Backbone as CSV, one residue per row, in Angstrom:
resi,resn,N_x,N_y,N_z,CA_x,CA_y,CA_z,C_x,C_y,C_z
1,MET,4.939,-128.763,-242.987,4.224,-130.024,-243.085,2.719,-129.759,-243.127
2,LYS,2.037,-130.387,-244.045,0.603,-130.203,-244.204,-0.137,-130.965,-243.109
3,THR,-1.094,-130.291,-242.462,-1.875,-130.974,-241.434,-2.994,-131.768,-242.088
4,SER,-3.392,-132.830,-241.422,-4.456,-133.657,-241.978,-5.795,-132.932,-241.840
5,PRO,-6.739,-133.243,-242.712,-8.046,-132.584,-242.673,-8.780,-132.876,-241.363
6,LEU,-9.609,-131.923,-240.950,-10.404,-132.076,-239.735,-11.780,-132.626,-240.096
7,ILE,-12.117,-133.734,-239.462,-13.424,-134.354,-239.649,-14.226,-134.101,-238.377
8,LEU,-15.413,-133.541,-238.522,-16.300,-133.257,-237.392,-17.362,-134.341,-237.307
9,ILE,-17.525,-134.895,-236.117,-18.532,-135.932,-235.882,-19.604,-135.369,-234.962
10,ALA,-20.865,-135.487,-235.372,-22.005,-135.145,-234.521,-22.775,-136.434,-234.281
11,GLU,-22.626,-136.987,-233.096,-23.216,-138.291,-232.765,-23.527,-138.302,-231.281
12,ASP,-24.795,-138.535,-230.931,-25.175,-138.488,-229.522,-24.966,-139.806,-228.782
13,GLU,-24.733,-140.887,-229.485,-24.470,-142.169,-228.819,-22.973,-142.270,-228.532
14,ASP,-22.629,-142.376,-227.254,-21.225,-142.359,-226.829,-20.386,-143.434,-227.516
15,LEU,-20.894,-144.666,-227.555,-20.120,-145.764,-228.132,-19.879,-145.538,-229.627
16,MET,-20.908,-145.147,-230.356,-20.748,-144.911,-231.796,-19.787,-143.752,-232.042
17,ARG,-19.891,-142.706,-231.226,-18.981,-141.561,-231.374,-17.541,-142.007,-231.155
18,ALA,-17.305,-142.831,-230.136,-15.956,-143.329,-229.851,-15.439,-144.208,-230.993
19,ILE,-16.303,-145.032,-231.555,-15.912,-145.891,-232.682,-15.511,-145.037,-233.883
20,LEU,-16.311,-144.027,-234.181,-16.011,-143.151,-235.320,-14.711,-142.388,-235.116
21,VAL,-14.518,-141.872,-233.906,-13.276,-141.140,-233.612,-12.079,-142.049,-233.835
22,ARG,-12.132,-143.233,-233.283,-10.995,-144.159,-233.407,-10.739,-144.536,-234.865
23,LEU,-11.790,-144.870,-235.587,-11.655,-145.263,-236.992,-11.001,-144.155,-237.812
24,LEU,-11.473,-142.940,-237.631,-10.953,-141.821,-238.422,-9.548,-141.420,-237.993
25,GLU,-9.273,-141.451,-236.696,-7.916,-141.139,-236.236,-6.922,-142.175,-236.732
26,GLU,-7.314,-143.445,-236.699,-6.423,-144.497,-237.197,-6.179,-144.358,-238.702
27,ALA,-7.119,-143.729,-239.406,-6.952,-143.488,-240.842,-6.119,-142.237,-241.108
28,GLY,-5.718,-141.546,-240.040,-4.826,-140.401,-240.189,-5.480,-139.036,-240.178
29,TYR,-6.757,-138.987,-239.861,-7.457,-137.705,-239.835,-7.432,-137.093,-238.436
30,ARG,-7.518,-135.763,-238.400,-7.792,-135.079,-237.135,-9.303,-135.137,-236.954
31,VAL,-9.747,-135.319,-235.719,-11.173,-135.504,-235.469,-11.630,-134.596,-234.335
32,ALA,-12.774,-133.957,-234.539,-13.467,-133.220,-233.484,-14.810,-133.913,-233.309
33,ALA,-15.156,-134.243,-232.077,-16.396,-134.965,-231.826,-17.323,-134.131,-230.956
34,ALA,-18.606,-134.172,-231.291,-19.623,-133.448,-230.534,-20.759,-134.411,-230.199
35,ALA,-21.283,-134.287,-228.980,-22.346,-135.173,-228.518,-23.734,-134.703,-228.940
36,ASN,-23.815,-133.523,-229.554,-25.109,-133.032,-230.029,-24.879,-132.036,-231.165
37,ALA,-25.958,-131.702,-231.833,-25.861,-130.824,-233.003,-25.427,-129.414,-232.628
38,GLU,-25.882,-128.934,-231.487,-25.522,-127.578,-231.069,-24.015,-127.448,-230.875
39,ALA,-23.419,-128.420,-230.195,-21.962,-128.405,-229.990,-21.231,-128.551,-231.324
40,ALA,-21.781,-129.356,-232.219,-21.168,-129.520,-233.542,-21.189,-128.203,-234.315
41,LEU,-22.278,-127.459,-234.221,-22.364,-126.158,-234.897,-21.307,-125.200,-234.380
42,GLU,-21.093,-125.198,-233.069,-20.059,-124.335,-232.486,-18.689,-124.696,-233.041
43,ARG,-18.398,-125.994,-233.113,-17.105,-126.433,-233.656,-16.987,-126.062,-235.124
44,PHE,-18.061,-126.273,-235.875,-18.033,-125.963,-237.305,-17.748,-124.482,-237.529
45,ALA,-18.363,-123.642,-236.713,-18.201,-122.192,-236.867,-16.805,-121.716,-236.487
46,SER,-16.126,-122.454,-235.616,-14.844,-121.967,-235.093,-13.618,-122.658,-235.681
47,GLU,-13.818,-123.693,-236.486,-12.680,-124.437,-237.023,-12.850,-124.673,-238.521
48,ASP,-11.756,-125.018,-239.180,-11.783,-125.322,-240.608,-12.120,-126.801,-240.783
49,VAL,-13.403,-127.093,-240.791,-13.880,-128.472,-240.888,-13.902,-128.884,-242.355
50,ALA,-13.275,-130.019,-242.644,-13.239,-130.519,-244.018,-14.513,-131.288,-244.363
51,VAL,-14.932,-132.163,-243.455,-16.116,-133.002,-243.664,-16.818,-133.154,-242.322
52,THR,-18.141,-133.129,-242.355,-18.936,-133.377,-241.152,-19.678,-134.688,-241.319
53,LEU,-19.623,-135.524,-240.286,-20.424,-136.747,-240.224,-21.481,-136.518,-239.160
54,THR,-22.746,-136.702,-239.503,-23.794,-136.512,-238.507,-24.808,-137.637,-238.541
55,ASP,-25.238,-138.023,-237.350,-26.357,-138.940,-237.222,-27.625,-138.146,-237.512
56,ILE,-28.653,-138.801,-238.032,-29.914,-138.094,-238.261,-30.662,-137.931,-236.948
57,ARG,-30.830,-139.032,-236.219,-31.626,-138.987,-234.991,-30.741,-138.667,-233.801
58,MET,-30.905,-137.452,-233.298,-30.193,-137.029,-232.093,-31.171,-136.261,-231.225
59,THR,-30.900,-136.239,-229.926,-31.735,-135.445,-229.042,-31.493,-133.971,-229.329
60,GLY,-32.508,-133.161,-229.124,-32.391,-131.746,-229.467,-32.503,-131.587,-230.973
61,MET,-31.623,-130.800,-231.540,-31.611,-130.598,-232.989,-31.193,-131.901,-233.675
62,ASP,-31.948,-132.317,-234.692,-31.578,-133.559,-235.381,-30.551,-133.289,-236.483
63,GLY,-30.083,-134.359,-237.088,-29.024,-134.249,-238.083,-29.423,-133.507,-239.346
64,LEU,-30.695,-133.593,-239.742,-31.127,-132.864,-240.934,-31.186,-131.363,-240.665
65,ALA,-31.590,-130.982,-239.454,-31.568,-129.558,-239.088,-30.124,-129.065,-239.024
66,LEU,-29.232,-129.908,-238.499,-27.809,-129.554,-238.469,-27.288,-129.367,-239.890
67,LEU,-27.653,-130.257,-240.776,-27.263,-130.135,-242.185,-27.720,-128.790,-242.750
68,ASP,-28.976,-128.427,-242.493,-29.488,-127.128,-242.958,-28.650,-125.972,-242.426
69,ARG,-28.352,-126.002,-241.134,-27.611,-124.897,-240.505,-26.190,-124.802,-241.060
70,ILE,-25.554,-125.958,-241.243,-24.195,-125.963,-241.794,-24.208,-125.426,-243.221
71,LYS,-25.178,-125.855,-244.018,-25.268,-125.382,-245.405,-25.564,-123.883,-245.463
72,ASP,-26.314,-123.369,-244.470,-26.536,-121.919,-244.396,-25.220,-121.188,-244.150
73,MET,-24.358,-121.774,-243.324,-23.074,-121.163,-242.993,-22.078,-121.290,-244.142
74,ASP,-22.113,-122.441,-244.826,-21.173,-122.710,-245.915,-21.850,-123.618,-246.947
75,PRO,-22.356,-123.048,-248.026,-23.059,-123.852,-249.033,-22.217,-124.976,-249.640
76,GLU,-20.890,-124.858,-249.584,-20.024,-125.906,-250.131,-19.628,-126.949,-249.087
77,ALA,-20.132,-126.823,-247.868,-19.776,-127.773,-246.810,-20.172,-129.185,-247.218
78,LEU,-19.324,-130.128,-246.839,-19.558,-131.535,-247.167,-20.015,-132.256,-245.909
79,VAL,-21.256,-132.743,-245.955,-21.870,-133.386,-244.800,-22.301,-134.788,-245.200
80,ILE,-21.834,-135.757,-244.446,-22.235,-137.151,-244.638,-23.225,-137.479,-243.530
81,VAL,-24.407,-137.932,-243.917,-25.473,-138.237,-242.973,-25.488,-139.738,-242.716
82,MET,-25.588,-140.104,-241.426,-25.624,-141.517,-241.039,-26.912,-141.792,-240.271
83,THR,-27.435,-142.998,-240.427,-28.608,-143.363,-239.652,-28.740,-144.872,-239.526
84,ALA,-29.284,-145.285,-238.392,-29.626,-146.689,-238.190,-31.071,-146.937,-238.608
85,TYR,-31.789,-145.864,-238.910,-33.212,-145.943,-239.250,-33.422,-145.471,-240.680
86,SER,-32.798,-146.173,-241.608,-32.829,-145.701,-242.992,-34.187,-145.943,-243.641
87,SER,-34.527,-145.019,-244.496,-35.716,-145.148,-245.335,-35.445,-144.351,-246.602
88,VAL,-36.182,-144.665,-247.631,-36.025,-143.925,-248.879,-36.342,-142.454,-248.637
89,ASP,-37.382,-142.180,-247.844,-37.773,-140.790,-247.580,-36.670,-140.005,-246.887
90,SER,-36.033,-140.616,-245.876,-34.976,-139.879,-245.166,-33.750,-139.697,-246.054
91,ALA,-33.456,-140.679,-246.892,-32.317,-140.544,-247.807,-32.573,-139.429,-248.813
92,VAL,-33.761,-139.403,-249.382,-34.105,-138.364,-250.353,-34.068,-136.995,-249.682
93,ALA,-34.622,-136.894,-248.472,-34.628,-135.612,-247.753,-33.208,-135.123,-247.506
94,ALA,-32.333,-136.021,-247.056,-30.947,-135.633,-246.770,-30.234,-135.166,-248.035
95,LEU,-30.396,-135.899,-249.111,-29.712,-135.539,-250.354,-30.272,-134.254,-250.959
96,ARG,-31.560,-134.050,-250.835,-32.150,-132.794,-251.332,-31.664,-131.594,-250.534
97,LYS,-31.375,-131.806,-249.268,-30.872,-130.719,-248.423,-29.387,-130.459,-248.659
98,GLY,-28.756,-131.308,-249.460,-27.364,-131.073,-249.808,-26.358,-131.992,-249.154
99,ALA,-26.820,-133.094,-248.564,-25.874,-134.054,-247.987,-24.978,-134.601,-249.093
100,TYR,-23.714,-134.802,-248.764,-22.783,-135.375,-249.731,-23.063,-136.866,-249.912
101,ASP,-23.370,-137.543,-248.799,-23.604,-138.987,-248.846,-24.555,-139.365,-247.723
102,TYR,-25.124,-140.545,-247.821,-26.080,-141.082,-246.853,-25.624,-142.499,-246.542
103,ILE,-25.288,-142.749,-245.296,-24.735,-144.048,-244.909,-25.615,-144.668,-243.833
104,THR,-25.916,-145.953,-244.010,-26.724,-146.642,-243.009,-25.824,-147.337,-241.995
105,LYS,-26.306,-147.365,-240.758,-25.617,-148.075,-239.685,-26.326,-149.409,-239.496
106,PRO,-25.630,-150.459,-239.192,-24.173,-150.501,-239.075,-23.539,-150.364,-240.457
107,PHE,-22.391,-149.732,-240.486,-21.697,-149.497,-241.746,-20.441,-150.353,-241.809
108,VAL,-19.961,-150.562,-243.012,-18.677,-151.223,-243.224,-17.616,-150.127,-243.124
109,ASN,-16.623,-150.334,-242.264,-15.601,-149.305,-242.035,-15.008,-148.770,-243.329
110,GLU,-14.679,-149.664,-244.244,-14.056,-149.251,-245.500,-14.991,-148.363,-246.322
111,ASP,-16.291,-148.645,-246.255,-17.255,-147.821,-246.991,-17.315,-146.409,-246.420
112,LEU,-17.315,-146.303,-245.101,-17.329,-144.984,-244.470,-16.054,-144.218,-244.804
113,LEU,-14.918,-144.888,-244.698,-13.647,-144.228,-245.008,-13.583,-143.800,-246.473
114,GLN,-14.129,-144.607,-247.365,-14.147,-144.238,-248.786,-15.035,-143.023,-249.013
115,SER,-16.155,-142.960,-248.315,-17.034,-141.799,-248.441,-16.328,-140.531,-247.976
116,VAL,-15.608,-140.616,-246.865,-14.848,-139.465,-246.363,-13.776,-139.074,-247.372
117,LYS,-13.067,-140.072,-247.894,-12.016,-139.801,-248.881,-12.595,-139.121,-250.124
118,ASN,-13.738,-139.612,-250.593,-14.386,-139.010,-251.760,-14.818,-137.571,-251.473
119,ALA,-15.347,-137.347,-250.281,-15.764,-135.989,-249.904,-14.559,-135.055,-249.863
120,LEU,-13.444,-135.540,-249.338,-12.233,-134.712,-249.290,-11.741,-134.383,-250.697
121,ARG,-11.856,-135.324,-251.603,-11.474,-135.060,-252.998,-12.392,-133.994,-253.590
122,GLN,-13.678,-134.084,-253.286,-14.634,-133.075,-253.758,-14.260,-131.702,-253.209
123,ARG,-13.847,-131.652,-251.953,-13.430,-130.386,-251.332,-12.233,-129.792,-252.078
124,GLU,-11.277,-130.641,-252.418,-10.111,-130.165,-253.169,-10.521,-129.632,-254.540
125,LEU,-11.463,-130.296,-255.181,-11.943,-129.829,-256.482,-12.631,-128.470,-256.358
126,PHE,-13.430,-128.287,-255.291,-14.047,-126.974,-255.044,-12.973,-125.904,-254.921
127,ARG,-11.930,-126.207,-254.141,-10.862,-125.229,-253.906,-10.092,-124.925,-255.190
128,GLU,-9.781,-125.956,-255.965,-9.077,-125.747,-257.233,-9.919,-124.897,-258.179
129,ASN,-11.203,-125.182,-258.230,-12.107,-124.433,-259.095,-12.138,-122.961,-258.701
130,ARG,-12.235,-122.687,-257.406,-12.234,-121.297,-256.928,-10.940,-120.591,-257.300
131,ALA,-9.814,-121.283,-257.120,-8.511,-120.683,-257.437,-8.408,-120.374,-258.930
132,LEU,-8.856,-121.279,-259.765,-8.807,-121.054,-261.210,-9.720,-119.902,-261.623
133,ARG,-10.876,-119.802,-260.999,-11.783,-118.692,-261.308,-11.167,-117.357,-260.909
134,ARG,-10.463,-117.333,-259.776,-9.792,-116.102,-259.349,-8.726,-115.701,-260.361
135,GLU,-8.004,-116.685,-260.887,-6.977,-116.393,-261.890,-7.585,-115.803,-263.155
136,LEU,-8.769,-116.266,-263.518,-9.430,-115.770,-264.725,-9.975,-114.362,-264.546
137,ASP,-10.326,-114.012,-263.333,-10.898,-112.671,-263.075,-9.875,-111.582,-263.036
């Protein structure tokens, strides 16, 4: 039986983290939650994370620094950045750093779930592409 993809959440607000965990678990995903970027990095390094959701503003390392570190570890990593303090500048910065998507809080549950679903499809396409390239070599 195929296990469901692991979604990593980096969110320092307890209530928002709990909401995200519940939403994603109810959608059938396995979820790992971290209260800060450092803990999220440890989880990312030790598990097969399919998609990471991170808040931008967190105590300690912020979400954009986390995005940089994750991309250093895995350039194909899919990171969705969330913020309650959206601006064009922060959206552009996140996307230039390689964020898969940028979501403002409060978010519509269906929009967040669709973003995760789209990211997972992108992950499958990356994997298929790698497999096909190996066959050609």
